[in-house]
C-alpha positions in Angstrom: -11.6 22.1 -3.8 -9.4 20.6 -6.8 -6.6 18.2 -6.7 -3.9 21.4 -6.4 -5.2 22.5 -3.6 -5.5 19.2 -2.2 -2.0 18.8 -2.4 -1.6 21.6 -1.5 -2.5 21.5 2.3 -1.1 17.1 2.5 1.2 17.4 5.1 1.8 14.3 7.6 0.4 15.0 10.2 1.4 12.9 13.4 -1.5 14.4 15.9 -5.2 13.4 15.4 -8.3 13.5 16.9 -10.7 10.7 18.2 -13.3 11.4 16.0 -14.4 8.3 13.9 -14.4 8.7 9.9 -17.3 8.0 8.2 -17.7 5.1 6.1 -18.3 7.2 2.6 -15.2 9.2 3.6 -13.0 5.8 3.9 -14.2 4.1 1.1 -13.7 7.2 -1.4 -9.6 6.6 -0.2 -10.5 3.2 -0.4 -12.0 3.7 -4.1 -8.5 6.8 -4.8 -5.8 4.2 -3.6 -7.6 1.1 -6.3 -7.6 3.8 -8.7 -3.4 4.3 -8.7 -1.3 3.4 -12.3 0.0 0.1 -10.6 1.0 -2.9 -13.1 1.4 -5.5 -10.6 -0.8 -7.0 -7.4 -1.4 -5.2 -4.0 -3.7 -5.4 -1.3 -5.3 -3.1 0.7 -6.2 -3.5 4.7 -8.3 -1.2 6.7 -7.7 -1.3 10.0 -10.1 0.5 12.8 -9.9 -1.1 15.8 -8.8 0.3 18.4 -7.8 -2.2 20.1 -6.1 -3.9 17.3 -4.2 -0.6 16.4 -3.0 0.3 20.1 -1.7 -3.4 19.9 -0.4 -2.7 16.2 1.7 0.7 17.8 2.4 -1.5 21.4 4.4 -4.5 18.9 6.0 -1.7 17.1 7.1 0.4 20.1 8.9 -2.9 21.5 10.6 -4.1 18.4 11.7 -0.6 17.5 13.2 -0.5 21.2 15.0 -3.5 20.8 15.6 -2.8 17.2 20.0 -2.2 17.5 18.6 0.4 15.4 19.5 3.8 16.3 17.8 6.3 15.3 14.7 4.1 16.1 15.6 3.3 19.6 16.1 6.7 20.1 12.5 7.9 19.2 10.8 4.5 20.4 12.6 6.1 24.0 11.3 9.6 23.5 8.6 10.1 26.1 4.7 9.5 24.9 6.3 8.3 21.7 2.8 6.8 19.4 4.0 5.2 16.1 0.3 5.8 15.1 -0.3 9.1 16.2 -3.2 7.8 17.4 -4.8 7.6 13.8 -8.2 5.8 14.0 -7.6 4.4 10.6 -4.5 2.1 10.0 -4.3 1.7 5.7 -1.5 -1.1 5.6 -1.0 -1.3 2.0 0.8 -5.7 1.5 2.6 -7.1 -1.5 3.0 -10.3 -2.7 6.4 -11.6 -1.2 7.1 -7.9 -0.2 9.5 -5.5 -2.1 11.0 -7.1 -4.6 14.5 -6.7 -6.3 12.9 -4.0 -8.6 11.0 -2.1 -6.5 7.6 -2.8 -8.6 5.9 -4.2 -5.5 6.9 -0.5 -3.7 6.5 1.6 -6.2 3.3 -0.2 -6.6 2.3 0.7 -3.2 3.3 4.5 -3.1 1.2 5.2 -6.4 -1.9 3.8 -4.5 -1.3 5.4 -1.4 -0.8 8.5 -3.1 -3.6 8.8 -4.4 -5.3 7.5 -1.6 -3.7 11.0 0.8 -4.9 13.2 -2.0 -8.1 12.4 -2.0 -7.9 11.9 2.3 -6.8 15.7 2.3 -9.5 16.7 -0.1 -12.1 15.5 2.5 -10.7 17.5 5.1 -8.9 14.5 6.9 -4.6 14.0 8.2 -2.4 11.8 6.6 0.6 10.6 7.2 2.5 8.0 4.9 4.8 5.3 7.3 6.7 2.7 6.9 8.1 1.7 10.4 5.2 0.1 11.9 5.0 -2.3 8.7 7.6 -4.3 11.2 4.7 -4.9 13.5 3.7 -7.5 11.2 6.7 -10.0 11.4 4.5 -10.8 14.7 2.6 -13.8 13.1 -0.5 -13.5 15.4 -0.9 -9.7 14.0 -0.7 -11.1 10.1 -3.0 -13.7 11.3 -5.3 -11.1 12.9 -5.1 -9.0 9.3 -6.4 -11.8 7.7 -3.4 -11.0 4.9 -3.9 -13.0 2.2 -1.0 -16.3 1.8 2.3 -14.4 0.6 1.8 -10.7 0.9 4.1 -8.9 2.7 2.9 -5.2 4.3 5.4 -2.5 2.7 3.6 0.5 3.9 1.2 2.2 5.6 -1.6 5.5 5.5 -2.8 6.8 9.1 -6.2 8.5 8.3 -7.7 10.9 11.0 -9.4 14.1 11.1 -6.1 16.0 12.1 -6.1 18.0 16.3 -4.8 20.9 14.0 -6.2 22.5 10.7 -5.1 21.8 7.4 -3.4 24.9 5.8 -1.6 25.2 2.4 2.0 24.1 3.5 4.4 27.3 1.9 7.4 24.6 0.7 8.9 26.1 -2.4 8.9 23.3 -5.4 11.8 21.2 -5.4 15.0 23.8 -7.3 16.8 20.4 -8.7 14.6 20.4 -12.1 16.6 20.1 -15.1 14.2 21.4 -19.1 15.1 19.6 -21.5 13.2 21.9 -24.4 
C-alpha cells in the first residue's frame, strides 16, 4: 500500500473485532510514532490487557456521567456506549507536565499519533484518536497501573484493532480553506 492510500482509507473506527493485534504490527505502529517530527519529550504506553482496558473504559464512563459537561453526560448516557469502542489496544501518549501553555506537548503527541494512525491503516488496522478517556488517569490507581513515568500526564490515545467493517477509501473532499501564494 502507498502512503496516500493509507491516508485515504483512514477513518475513525468505533467498532472493533476482538481479534488480537499481532506483536509485529504493534511494534511497527510504535516505531512509526517514535519517528514523528517532535521537538520535545513524550511517552508511549501500550495497553493490551483486556481487564485494564475494561477498567479504563468504566472509569472514563463514570467520570463522563458526572462531569457536569452536557455533551459528555449525554454521550455517556447513550445505551451501550463504550469510550474505548471495544478496541483491543490503546496506545496512550503522555507528556511531561501535561499540556503546556504554548501547545508544544500536544503538537508532539499529535504528530506521533498521526504517524501511528497512518501506519496502522497501512497494516489493515482501524484506529480512533481519542482524548476523552485520558480523564480516567486523574485516578491515581490507574496511573500507577500503567507505570507512567513521574511527571508525565496522558494527553491523548490511539485505539487500535481490526475494524468490524472493512476500511474503504473515504470520499472526503479536500478542504476549501486553501490559499496559494505564488
